[in-house]
VMD Tcl script that draws the C-alpha trace (Angstrom):
set ca {
  {0.00 0.00 0.00}
  {1.01 3.60 -0.58}
  {2.77 5.34 2.29}
  {0.39 6.68 4.91}
  {0.55 10.38 5.72}
  {-1.18 12.37 8.44}
  {-3.12 15.62 8.45}
  {-4.44 17.52 11.45}
  {-8.12 18.32 11.04}
  {-9.58 21.62 12.28}
  {-10.84 19.84 15.42}
  {-7.30 18.66 16.16}
  {-7.82 15.04 15.14}
  {-4.89 13.35 13.41}
  {-6.27 11.90 10.18}
  {-4.48 9.21 8.19}
  {-4.56 9.50 4.40}
  {-3.00 8.16 1.20}
  {-2.41 9.63 -2.22}
  {-2.10 7.10 -5.02}
  {-1.27 7.42 -8.67}
  {0.65 9.91 -10.75}
  {1.48 13.54 -10.39}
  {-0.38 14.57 -13.55}
  {-2.80 17.10 -12.06}
  {-4.15 17.72 -15.55}
  {-6.02 14.42 -15.41}
  {-9.22 14.17 -13.42}
  {-8.47 12.51 -10.08}
  {-10.52 10.48 -7.60}
  {-11.66 11.14 -4.03}
  {-12.77 8.17 -1.93}
  {-15.20 8.26 1.01}
  {-15.53 4.95 2.84}
  {-18.37 3.48 4.84}
  {-19.38 3.24 8.46}
  {-16.72 1.35 10.44}
  {-14.65 0.71 7.29}
  {-11.20 2.06 6.48}
  {-9.17 3.17 3.49}
  {-7.56 -0.25 2.99}
  {-10.77 -1.97 1.86}
  {-11.03 -3.74 -1.48}
  {-12.99 -0.98 -3.22}
  {-10.59 1.72 -2.08}
  {-7.63 -0.40 -3.16}
  {-9.25 -1.06 -6.54}
  {-9.59 2.67 -7.15}
  {-6.01 3.25 -6.00}
  {-4.86 0.68 -8.57}
  {-7.00 2.35 -11.22}
  {-5.33 5.69 -10.45}
  {-1.86 4.20 -10.77}
  {-2.74 2.45 -14.04}
  {-4.22 5.58 -15.63}
  {-1.72 8.10 -14.24}
  {-4.27 10.05 -12.26}
  {-4.38 10.83 -8.53}
  {-6.62 9.10 -5.98}
  {-7.08 10.45 -2.45}
  {-8.42 8.37 0.44}
  {-8.46 8.87 4.19}
  {-9.77 7.41 7.44}
  {-12.41 9.34 9.36}
  {-11.75 9.91 13.06}
  {-12.26 6.69 14.99}
  {-11.66 4.66 11.83}
  {-8.58 2.85 10.57}
  {-5.33 4.56 11.49}
  {-6.79 7.96 12.30}
  {-7.00 9.31 15.84}
  {-10.08 9.68 17.96}
  {-12.65 7.22 19.28}
  {-15.34 5.75 17.07}
  {-18.03 6.38 19.69}
  {-17.20 10.10 19.63}
  {-17.84 10.34 15.89}
  {-20.85 12.01 14.31}
  {-22.00 12.79 10.80}
  {-21.08 16.43 11.49}
  {-17.50 15.62 12.46}
  {-16.95 13.19 9.59}
  {-18.45 15.70 7.13}
  {-16.17 18.45 8.45}
  {-13.17 16.15 8.00}
  {-14.26 15.27 4.45}
  {-14.67 18.96 3.61}
  {-11.23 19.76 5.00}
  {-9.54 16.95 3.09}
  {-11.24 17.79 -0.21}
  {-10.67 21.53 -0.07}
  {-7.16 21.48 1.44}
  {-5.51 18.27 0.28}
  {-7.29 16.83 -2.78}
  {-6.58 19.48 -5.40}
  {-7.70 19.60 -9.00}
  {-10.75 18.10 -10.63}
  {-12.14 15.00 -8.92}
  {-14.68 12.22 -9.18}
  {-16.08 11.69 -5.68}
  {-16.76 8.03 -4.92}
  {-18.70 7.24 -1.75}
  {-19.65 3.84 -0.38}
  {-22.55 3.28 2.04}
  {-22.25 6.06 4.67}
  {-19.60 7.53 2.38}
  {-22.33 7.94 -0.23}
  {-24.31 10.10 2.17}
  {-21.19 12.07 3.05}
  {-20.41 12.53 -0.66}
  {-23.79 14.19 -1.22}
  {-23.51 16.26 1.97}
  {-20.01 17.34 0.98}
  {-21.18 18.41 -2.47}
  {-24.12 20.31 -0.96}
  {-21.81 21.99 1.55}
  {-19.46 23.14 -1.19}
  {-22.30 24.44 -3.34}
  {-23.34 26.63 -0.41}
  {-19.97 27.68 1.00}
  {-17.31 27.08 -1.62}
  {-18.65 27.13 -5.20}
  {-15.11 27.05 -6.59}
  {-14.47 23.72 -4.88}
  {-17.86 22.43 -6.04}
  {-16.90 23.16 -9.63}
  {-13.97 20.77 -9.24}
  {-16.44 17.89 -8.76}
  {-16.75 16.34 -12.21}
  {-18.93 13.45 -11.16}
  {-20.20 11.48 -8.16}
  {-20.37 7.69 -7.88}
  {-22.51 6.34 -5.04}
  {-22.14 2.69 -4.05}
  {-25.10 1.45 -1.97}
  {-25.61 5.02 -0.69}
  {-26.83 5.13 2.91}
  {-28.22 8.66 2.76}
  {-30.20 9.60 5.89}
  {-29.04 6.31 7.41}
  {-29.30 7.45 11.03}
  {-33.05 7.85 10.54}
  {-34.17 5.57 7.72}
  {-31.76 2.67 8.22}
  {-31.14 2.89 11.96}
  {-33.70 4.58 14.20}
  {-36.76 3.71 12.12}
  {-35.64 0.07 11.93}
  {-34.52 -0.39 15.54}
  {-36.65 -2.58 17.81}
  {-38.13 -0.92 20.88}
  {-35.53 -2.62 23.09}
  {-32.74 -0.89 21.14}
  {-34.42 2.51 21.44}
  {-34.80 1.98 25.19}
  {-31.12 1.02 25.44}
  {-30.15 4.21 23.62}
  {-32.33 6.27 25.96}
  {-31.01 4.59 29.09}
  {-27.34 4.05 28.26}
  {-26.69 6.40 25.34}
  {-25.39 3.55 23.20}
  {-26.78 0.45 21.49}
  {-24.57 -2.47 20.46}
  {-26.00 -3.38 17.09}
  {-25.31 -6.93 15.85}
  {-23.30 -7.13 12.64}
  {-22.90 -9.95 10.15}
  {-19.39 -8.68 9.47}
  {-17.96 -9.29 12.95}
  {-18.39 -7.95 16.47}
  {-21.43 -5.82 17.31}
  {-20.76 -2.13 16.78}
  {-21.84 0.75 18.98}
  {-24.52 3.13 17.80}
  {-24.65 6.20 20.03}
  {-27.59 8.43 20.81}
  {-25.35 11.33 19.84}
  {-24.89 9.86 16.34}
  {-28.65 9.52 15.87}
  {-29.42 13.00 17.18}
  {-26.66 14.65 15.17}
  {-27.79 12.84 12.02}
  {-31.11 14.67 12.15}
  {-29.30 17.87 11.16}
  {-28.13 16.30 7.92}
  {-31.23 14.54 6.61}
  {-31.52 15.36 2.93}
  {-33.83 12.96 1.11}
  {-36.98 14.96 1.84}
  {-35.62 18.24 0.47}
  {-33.49 16.63 -2.24}
  {-30.37 17.96 -3.92}
  {-29.81 19.47 -7.36}
  {-26.65 18.03 -8.87}
  {-24.78 19.96 -11.54}
  {-22.54 17.00 -12.38}
  {-23.20 13.39 -13.45}
  {-24.22 11.03 -10.64}
  {-24.01 7.26 -10.91}
  {-25.63 5.00 -8.30}
  {-24.57 1.36 -8.06}
  {-26.72 -0.89 -5.88}
  {-26.91 -4.61 -5.16}
  {-30.44 -6.02 -5.33}
  {-29.75 -8.38 -2.39}
  {-28.20 -5.79 -0.06}
  {-29.49 -6.39 3.50}
  {-27.98 -3.20 4.94}
  {-29.00 -0.64 2.35}
  {-31.96 -2.24 0.55}
  {-32.49 -1.53 -3.12}
  {-35.69 0.52 -2.46}
  {-33.54 2.93 -0.43}
  {-31.26 3.48 -3.43}
  {-34.39 4.33 -5.41}
  {-35.25 6.94 -2.75}
  {-31.80 8.46 -3.20}
  {-32.22 8.41 -6.98}
  {-35.59 10.18 -6.74}
  {-34.21 12.78 -4.32}
  {-31.51 13.92 -6.73}
  {-32.22 16.54 -9.35}
  {-30.22 16.76 -12.55}
  {-30.17 15.58 -16.12}
  {-27.53 12.89 -15.62}
  {-28.56 10.70 -12.72}
  {-28.51 6.95 -13.29}
  {-29.19 3.93 -11.05}
  {-27.66 0.55 -11.86}
  {-28.89 -2.57 -10.05}
  {-26.44 -5.45 -9.70}
  {-28.16 -8.85 -9.81}
  {-27.26 -10.84 -6.71}
  {-25.17 -7.98 -5.33}
  {-24.77 -7.67 -1.56}
  {-23.79 -4.60 0.43}
  {-20.06 -4.88 -0.10}
  {-20.09 -5.21 -3.91}
  {-16.51 -6.43 -3.72}
  {-16.38 -9.49 -5.96}
  {-13.84 -9.28 -8.82}
  {-16.60 -8.61 -11.35}
  {-18.23 -5.98 -9.16}
  {-14.93 -4.22 -8.56}
  {-14.38 -4.15 -12.32}
  {-17.82 -2.59 -12.75}
  {-16.99 0.11 -10.19}
  {-13.64 0.83 -11.83}
  {-15.23 1.12 -15.28}
  {-17.99 3.42 -14.01}
  {-15.49 5.73 -12.31}
  {-13.06 5.69 -15.22}
  {-15.76 6.63 -17.74}
  {-16.58 9.75 -15.74}
  {-12.93 10.66 -15.26}
  {-12.12 10.22 -18.94}
  {-15.17 12.23 -19.88}
  {-13.89 15.04 -17.66}
  {-10.55 14.76 -19.47}
  {-12.28 15.12 -22.84}
  {-11.74 11.52 -23.91}
  {-14.55 10.40 -26.22}
  {-16.62 7.52 -24.89}
}
mol new
graphics top color blue
foreach p $ca { graphics top sphere $p radius 0.5 }
foreach p [lrange $ca 0 end-1] q [lrange $ca 1 end] { graphics top cylinder $p $q radius 0.2 }
display resetview
């Protein structure tokens, strides 16, 4: 793996990041946003890093606080803090034109980041040449967590401030009341978002964590002339089989080459 570097976020957290690929800033680069409890060494992130090296473009990836090799505790994390870190990394470290690629929670953060830049930093927003959302968990703290929790879990959150949610990927992971409450400030599916760049949504039809109907909700919430939704037959939440990784790479590369003026 590429050498890991560190950046101090505005809140003082030491964030680990990697820059892969060439130094040709003229080519459209990539910006990766991982999922909840994942890190920048996952198979999808590595596949995009390889794509960047093969095509002589730059890919940027980092670990949110409480994730991977970054500082901070996971239970202290919120959508607000991870969004602030994403904004800092994009505007300060990931220069030039970029395709933003977000997986699961990273898909939500990708849309929030784009919205934030449209409001506060239009120049940075213009550097976004496309967005690829993989099983996007937009509004997940409400739609995919609180609304789906059994009453016992809601009582545990009220009493203890944390709920240990079972996971099919390993040990149960803590969901804090603070995460749920903070997430309410970032709900976006009701109001929607106008996108001035191409958006591609890739969704497995057998995803138990972000069901396909939720991806349709995201699709319907986005305004723009170039929004597409692709369903992967038999695809689970990870979408990390060799064929699925190839599909992700091809989808991202098409947008990057289009930004570079390469005919499709």
